[in-house]
C-alpha positions in Angstrom: 68.1 8.1 69.1 66.7 8.3 72.6 65.4 11.8 71.8 63.8 10.5 68.6 62.2 7.6 70.4 60.8 9.9 73.1 59.2 12.1 70.5 57.7 9.1 68.8 56.4 7.9 72.2 54.8 11.2 73.0 52.9 11.1 69.7 52.1 7.4 69.9 50.8 7.7 73.4 47.9 9.7 72.0 46.7 6.4 70.4 43.6 5.4 72.4 43.5 2.4 74.7 43.2 -0.8 72.7 39.6 -1.3 73.9 38.6 2.2 72.6 40.7 1.6 69.4 38.8 -1.5 68.5 35.4 0.0 69.4 36.2 2.9 67.0 37.3 0.4 64.4 34.1 -1.6 64.7 32.2 1.7 64.1 34.3 2.4 61.0 33.7 -1.1 59.6 30.0 -0.5 60.0 30.2 2.9 58.4 32.3 1.8 55.4 30.2 -1.3 54.9 27.2 0.9 54.5 29.1 3.2 52.0 30.5 0.2 50.2 27.0 -1.4 49.8 25.5 1.9 48.6 28.2 2.7 46.1 28.6 -1.0 45.0 32.3 -1.4 46.0 33.5 -4.8 45.0 36.3 -6.9 43.3 36.6 -10.2 41.4 38.1 -13.0 43.4 41.4 -13.9 41.7 41.0 -17.7 42.1 37.3 -18.4 41.7 36.3 -15.5 39.5 33.4 -14.8 41.9 32.4 -11.1 42.2 32.9 -10.0 45.8 30.5 -7.3 46.9 30.8 -5.2 50.1 27.8 -6.0 52.3 26.2 -3.5 54.7 26.2 -4.4 58.3 23.2 -2.2 58.9 20.9 -4.1 56.6 18.6 -6.9 57.8 21.3 -9.6 57.1 23.9 -7.5 58.8 21.9 -7.0 62.0 21.2 -10.7 62.1 24.8 -11.6 61.7 26.2 -9.1 64.3 23.7 -10.0 67.0 23.4 -13.7 66.2 27.1 -14.4 66.0 28.4 -12.2 68.8 28.9 -15.0 71.3 30.2 -17.4 68.6 32.7 -14.9 67.3 34.2 -14.7 70.8 34.1 -18.4 71.6 35.6 -19.4 68.2 38.2 -16.6 68.1 41.6 -18.3 67.5 43.9 -16.7 70.0 41.5 -17.0 73.0 41.5 -20.8 73.5 45.3 -21.4 73.2 46.1 -18.4 75.4 43.6 -19.5 78.1 44.8 -23.1 78.1 48.5 -22.3 78.2 48.0 -19.5 80.8 46.2 -22.0 83.2 49.1 -24.4 82.9 51.7 -21.7 83.5 49.7 -20.4 86.5 50.3 -23.8 88.0 54.0 -23.6 87.1 54.3 -20.2 88.8 52.4 -21.1 92.0 54.1 -24.4 92.4 57.5 -22.7 92.4 58.6 -24.6 89.3 58.7 -21.6 87.0 60.7 -19.3 89.3 63.1 -22.1 90.0 63.7 -22.8 86.3 64.1 -19.0 85.6 66.6 -18.6 88.4 68.5 -21.7 87.3 68.5 -20.7 83.7 69.7 -17.2 84.5 72.5 -18.5 86.7 73.9 -20.9 84.1 73.7 -18.4 81.3 76.5 -15.9 81.0 75.1 -12.3 81.2 76.5 -11.5 77.8 74.7 -14.4 76.2 71.3 -14.0 77.8 70.0 -11.7 75.0 71.3 -14.2 72.4 69.5 -17.1 74.1 66.2 -15.2 74.4 66.4 -14.2 70.7 67.2 -17.7 69.5 64.4 -19.2 71.6 62.0 -16.6 70.2 62.8 -17.4 66.6 62.7 -21.2 67.2 59.3 -20.9 68.9 57.4 -20.7 65.6 57.8 -24.5 65.3 55.1 -24.6 68.0 52.9 -22.1 66.0 51.6 -19.4 68.3 52.6 -20.9 71.6 55.7 -18.7 71.8 53.6 -15.6 72.5 52.0 -17.3 75.5 54.8 -19.5 76.8 58.0 -17.7 76.0 57.4 -13.9 76.3 56.6 -13.9 80.0 59.8 -15.9 80.6 61.9 -13.4 78.5 60.8 -10.6 80.8 61.3 -12.6 83.9 64.8 -13.7 82.9 65.9 -10.2 82.2 64.5 -9.0 85.5 66.3 -11.9 87.4 69.5 -10.8 85.7 69.1 -7.2 86.9 68.2 -5.9 83.4 65.0 -4.1 82.4 62.2 -6.7 81.9 60.6 -4.7 79.1 63.9 -5.1 77.1 63.6 -8.8 77.5 59.9 -8.8 76.6 60.4 -6.7 73.5 63.4 -8.7 72.4 61.4 -11.9 72.7 58.4 -10.3 70.9 60.6 -9.1 68.1 62.0 -12.6 67.5 58.8 -14.6 68.2 56.7 -12.4 65.8 59.2 -10.6 63.7 61.1 -13.8 63.1 58.0 -16.0 62.8 58.9 -17.2 59.3 62.5 -18.3 60.0 63.4 -21.5 61.7 66.1 -24.2 61.7 63.4 -26.8 61.3 60.6 -27.2 58.7 57.3 -26.3 60.5 53.6 -25.6 60.0 54.3 -22.2 58.4 56.2 -23.8 55.6 53.5 -26.4 55.0 50.7 -23.8 55.0 52.3 -21.3 52.7 53.7 -23.9 50.2 50.2 -25.5 49.9 48.6 -22.1 49.1 51.4 -21.3 46.6 51.0 -24.6 44.8 47.2 -24.0 44.4 47.9 -20.5 43.1 50.6 -21.7 40.7 48.2 -24.4 39.3 46.3 -21.5 37.5 49.3 -21.2 35.0 51.6 -24.2 35.5 51.4 -27.8 36.6 54.1 -28.1 39.3 54.4 -28.1 43.1 56.0 -25.6 45.4 57.9 -27.7 47.8 57.6 -27.3 51.6 61.4 -26.8 51.5 61.1 -24.0 48.9 62.6 -21.3 51.2 64.6 -23.6 53.6 68.1 -22.4 52.8 67.2 -18.8 53.0 65.3 -19.3 56.3 68.3 -21.0 57.8 70.4 -18.0 57.1 67.5 -15.8 58.3 67.7 -17.3 61.8 71.3 -15.9 62.1 70.3 -12.5 60.7 67.2 -12.1 62.9 69.0 -13.1 66.1 72.0 -10.9 65.3 69.9 -7.8 64.3 67.5 -8.1 67.2 70.2 -8.5 69.8 72.1 -5.5 68.4 68.9 -3.3 68.3 68.2 -4.4 71.9 71.7 -3.6 73.1 72.2 -0.2 71.4 68.7 1.2 71.1 66.2 -0.3 73.4 68.2 -1.0 76.6 69.8 2.5 76.6 66.4 4.0 76.1 65.0 2.1 79.1 68.0 2.6 81.3 66.5 5.3 83.5 62.9 3.9 83.4 61.7 2.5 86.8 59.9 -0.8 86.8 58.2 -2.9 89.4 59.8 -6.3 90.3 57.0 -8.9 90.0 59.1 -12.0 90.5 57.5 -14.5 92.9 58.6 -14.7 96.5 62.4 -15.5 96.8 63.0 -19.2 96.4 66.0 -21.3 96.9 66.8 -23.4 93.8 65.6 -26.8 95.1 66.6 -30.2 93.8 63.9 -31.1 91.4 63.8 -34.6 92.8 63.5 -38.1 91.3 59.7 -38.0 91.2 59.9 -34.9 89.0 62.4 -36.5 86.7 60.4 -39.7 86.5 57.3 -37.6 85.5 59.4 -35.8 82.8 60.7 -39.1 81.4 57.1 -40.4 81.3 55.9 -37.3 79.4 58.8 -37.6 76.9 58.0 -41.2 76.3 54.3 -40.4 75.9 55.2 -37.7 73.3 57.4 -40.2 71.4 54.7 -42.9 71.5 52.1 -40.5 70.1 54.4 -39.1 67.3 57.3 -41.4 66.3 55.8 -44.7 65.1 54.6 -44.8 61.5 51.0 -45.4 62.6 51.2 -43.1 65.7 48.0 -41.6 66.9 49.0 -38.0 66.0 50.2 -38.8 62.5 48.0 -38.3 59.4 46.2 -41.6 59.0 46.5 -41.6 55.2 50.0 -40.1 54.6 51.7 -40.7 57.9 52.8 -37.0 57.9 53.4 -35.4 61.3 53.3 -31.8 60.2 50.1 -32.2 58.2 48.5 -34.6 60.8 46.6 -34.2 64.1 49.9 -33.4 65.9 49.9 -29.7 65.0 46.3 -29.3 66.2 47.1 -31.1 69.4 50.4 -29.2 70.1 48.9 -26.5 72.4 47.1 -29.1 74.5 50.2 -31.3 74.7 52.3 -28.4 75.9 49.7 -27.3 78.5 49.0 -30.8 79.9 52.8 -31.5 80.1 53.5 -28.2 82.0 50.5 -28.7 84.2 51.5 -32.3 85.2 55.1 -31.3 85.9 54.0 -28.3 87.9 51.6 -30.4 89.9 54.2 -33.0 90.7 56.8 -30.3 91.7 54.2 -28.4 93.8 53.1 -31.5 95.7 56.8 -32.4 96.2 57.7 -29.0 97.6 54.6 -28.8 99.8 53.0 -25.9 97.8 50.0 -28.0 96.7 48.8 -29.6 99.9 45.2 -30.0 98.8 42.9 -29.7 95.8 42.0 -26.2 97.1 45.6 -25.0 96.7 45.7 -26.4 93.2 42.4 -24.9 92.1 43.4 -21.5 93.6 46.4 -21.4 91.4 44.2 -21.9 88.3 41.8 -19.2 89.5 44.7 -16.8 89.8 45.7 -17.5 86.2 42.2 -16.6 85.1 42.2 -13.4 87.1 45.5 -12.4 85.5 43.9 -12.9 82.0 40.8 -10.9 82.7 41.9 -7.7 80.9 43.0 -9.7 77.9 39.7 -11.6 77.7 37.6 -8.4 77.9 39.6 -6.9 75.1 39.4 -10.1 72.9 35.6 -9.9 73.0 35.7 -6.6 71.0 38.6 -7.7 68.8 36.7 -10.9 67.8 33.7 -8.8 66.8 35.8 -6.4 64.7 37.6 -9.2 62.8 34.3 -11.1 62.2 32.5 -8.0 61.0 35.4 -7.0 58.7 35.4 -10.4 57.1 31.6 -10.7 56.7 31.3 -7.3 55.1 34.0 -8.3 52.6 35.8 -5.0 53.1 39.1 -6.8 53.9 38.9 -9.1 50.9 37.9 -6.3 48.5 40.7 -4.1 49.8 43.4 -6.8 49.5 42.3 -7.8 46.0 42.5 -4.2 44.7 45.9 -3.6 46.3 47.2 -6.8 44.9 45.9 -5.9 41.4 47.6 -2.5 41.7 51.0 -4.2 42.4 50.4 -6.7 39.6 50.0 -3.9 37.1 53.5 -2.5 37.8 55.8 -3.5 34.9 59.1 -3.5 36.7 62.3 -5.6 37.0 62.2 -8.8 39.1 64.3 -7.4 41.9 62.2 -4.2 42.1 59.0 -6.2 41.8 60.0 -8.3 44.8 61.0 -5.3 46.8 57.6 -3.7 45.9 55.9 -6.9 47.1 57.8 -6.6 50.4 56.8 -3.0 50.9 53.2 -3.7 49.9 52.9 -6.7 52.2 54.5 -4.9 55.0 51.9 -2.1 54.8 49.0 -4.5 54.4 50.3 -6.4 57.4 49.4 -3.4 59.5 45.8 -4.0 58.8 45.5 -7.8 58.2 47.6 -9.9 60.6 47.0 -13.5 59.6 49.9 -14.8 57.4 47.9 -17.6 55.9 44.8 -15.5 55.3 46.7 -12.8 53.5 48.6 -15.3 51.4 45.4 -17.1 50.5 44.1 -13.8 49.1 47.4 -12.5 47.5 48.9 -15.7 46.1 46.2 -16.4 43.4 47.1 -13.0 41.8 50.8 -12.6 42.7 52.1 -16.1 42.1 50.7 -16.5 38.5 51.5 -12.9 37.6 55.1 -13.0 38.8 55.6 -16.5 37.2 54.5 -15.2 33.8 57.1 -12.4 33.9 59.9 -15.0 34.9 59.9 -14.8 38.7 59.6 -18.2 40.4 56.9 -18.8 43.0 59.6 -19.7 45.6 61.0 -16.2 45.3 57.5 -14.6 45.6 56.7 -16.7 48.6 60.1 -15.8 50.2 59.5 -12.1 49.7 56.1 -12.4 51.2 57.5 -14.1 54.3 60.1 -11.4 54.9 57.5 -8.7 54.9 54.8 -10.6 56.7 57.0 -11.2 59.8 58.8 -7.9 60.0 55.8 -5.5 60.6 53.6 -7.7 62.8 55.2 -6.2 65.9 54.1 -2.6 65.2 50.4 -2.9 64.7 47.9 -2.9 67.6 45.6 -4.8 65.3 47.6 -8.0 65.7 45.6 -10.4 68.0 48.6 -11.0 70.3 49.6 -7.3 70.7 47.2 -6.8 73.6 48.6 -9.8 75.3 52.1 -8.4 75.1 50.8 -5.1 76.4 49.3 -7.0 79.4 52.7 -8.6 80.1 54.4 -5.2 79.9 51.9 -3.7 82.4 53.0 -6.1 85.1 56.3 -4.2 85.2 55.2 -0.7 84.3 51.5 -0.2 85.1 51.2 2.9 82.9 52.6 1.3 79.7 50.3 2.2 76.8 50.1 1.3 73.2 52.4 4.2 72.3 55.2 3.1 74.6 55.1 -0.5 73.4 55.0 0.6 69.7 58.0 2.9 70.4 60.0 0.0 71.8 59.1 -2.2 68.9 59.7 0.3 66.1 63.5 0.0 66.0 63.2 -3.8 65.8 60.6 -3.6 63.0 62.6 -1.1 60.9 65.9 -2.9 61.4 64.4 -6.3 60.6 62.6 -5.0 57.5 65.6 -3.2 56.1 68.3 -5.8 56.9 66.1 -8.9 56.0 65.0 -7.2 52.7 68.6 -6.4 51.8 69.7 -9.9 52.5 66.8 -11.3 50.4 67.6 -8.9 47.5 71.2 -9.9 47.5 70.3 -13.5 47.6 68.1 -13.1 44.5 70.7 -11.0 42.7 73.5 -13.6 43.3 71.1 -16.3 42.2 71.5 -18.4 45.3 68.9 -21.2 45.6 66.3 -20.3 48.2 65.9 -24.0 49.0 66.5 -27.5 47.7 65.7 -27.6 44.0 
C-alpha cells in the first residue's frame, strides 16, 4: 500500500499550487462561458421551469460583473469571515499559553491507544457547530498527535477525514438536518403534500457515527501512519510549558460564559431563539455560533494570559492578534482567487446547467431502487469534486431527484440519506473545497514542502474507505428495510 500511495503522490504532486490551480480554473470558466453563450448551452430549472442560459463573462455584462463585484466577492465569501474570527481567538489562546496547556493536559489524560478514537469522535461531532470544526479542531488534532510523539499529519488528516468526511453524521440533530430536510420538503411538494422530517435520517446517522469513527481510525492506523512513519516533520509546539493550575479566576470566567450561553439559549423567549417559533436550530443561534465560540475563547485566553503574566499590557494582547493574522496571510491571498472563481462560475450559470443535466441523466435511468440509490451516491460523489456546498447541490438536485424517485416508489428520506453519504465522503479529496487550502496551510507548519498531491494522497484512503463502507451500510440498511429515522 505504501508503494501505491507513493506512486499516487508522485503523480498528484504535479498538480499545480492551489493559487495557480484556481487561476487556471478562472480562465476555464471564462472560456466555457464564452462557448456556452455562443452555442446556447442551457437547461430548464427543475423547480421554477425557468430556462437557464449560460452567460458569457467576456460580454459587457460579464466585464461589469467581474470588475464591479471583485471586492464584494472576497468580502462576502463564506469561509473567510468565520476562519478569520476563530483564528484571532485561537491566536490569543496560543500566545496566552492556554492552548498548549490544554493540549498537554488532554494528551496526558488520554491513553495513547485512545487518542485516535477521541480525535475521530470529536471530528464527527464538530458538525453540530457547522464549519467551526475546520478552524477550531484540526490544528488541535495535529498538535495532540505531535505532543504524543506521533506524526502530526496523521492527526491532521484523521481529523479532516472525520470533520469533513463525517460531516453528515452526528449524535445530535443539527443545522445540516434542518437545511436538507427543508429543501427535501420543498422538492417533494411538487408531487406530494407531506413533510420530510428533520429527524428523517436520525437512526442511520447515529449508526454512521460509529462506522465513521471506526473506519477512519483503522485507515489511520494501518495505512496513513505506516506511510508517514519515516517522514520527518518539524515540531511547532509552543515553548515548553508546565501545566499550570488554571486558577479560580479562570474557572469563574468559564462559569460566567456557560451561564451567559444558557441565558441566551435556554429560556423559551431567549434572545437567540426564533422569535416566532422558539426554535434554537432555526433561530439566530446558528448564525451567532461562530461569534459565540470566538468571543468565549478570546475571553478565557485573555483571563489565563493575564493570570500567567503573558499579557502584561494591551501591547502584548494586540501582538498576539497580529501574529494570528500573519499566520493566515497565505490562506487569505488564496481565498481572494477562490472567491472570484466561485462567483464567476455561479454568475455564468455553468455550474447550474451542468448539475441539472447530470441530474436529468440520472433520472432517466430506469433501474431498481437499490441500484438507483447507489447510482445517486456515485453521481453525487463525482459532482462533489466540482461543487462543494452540500446545501447548494441539494437545492439543485432535490427538485429533480426527490419527485422522480418518489414516483418510482423510493421515499425522499432514502434519497436524502444516499445524498448525505456521498456528499460527505468525497469532500476531502478535492482541492476545490473552500477549506482544503486551510488544511494544506496547517500541514505546511509541520512539513514546509507539503503540496496538494501529498495531502490528497493522505486523504485518498480515507475517502475510498468511507465511500465504500458507508455506501455498503446504507445499501444493507435499505435492503433490510430498517427505518432511517422516526416514522
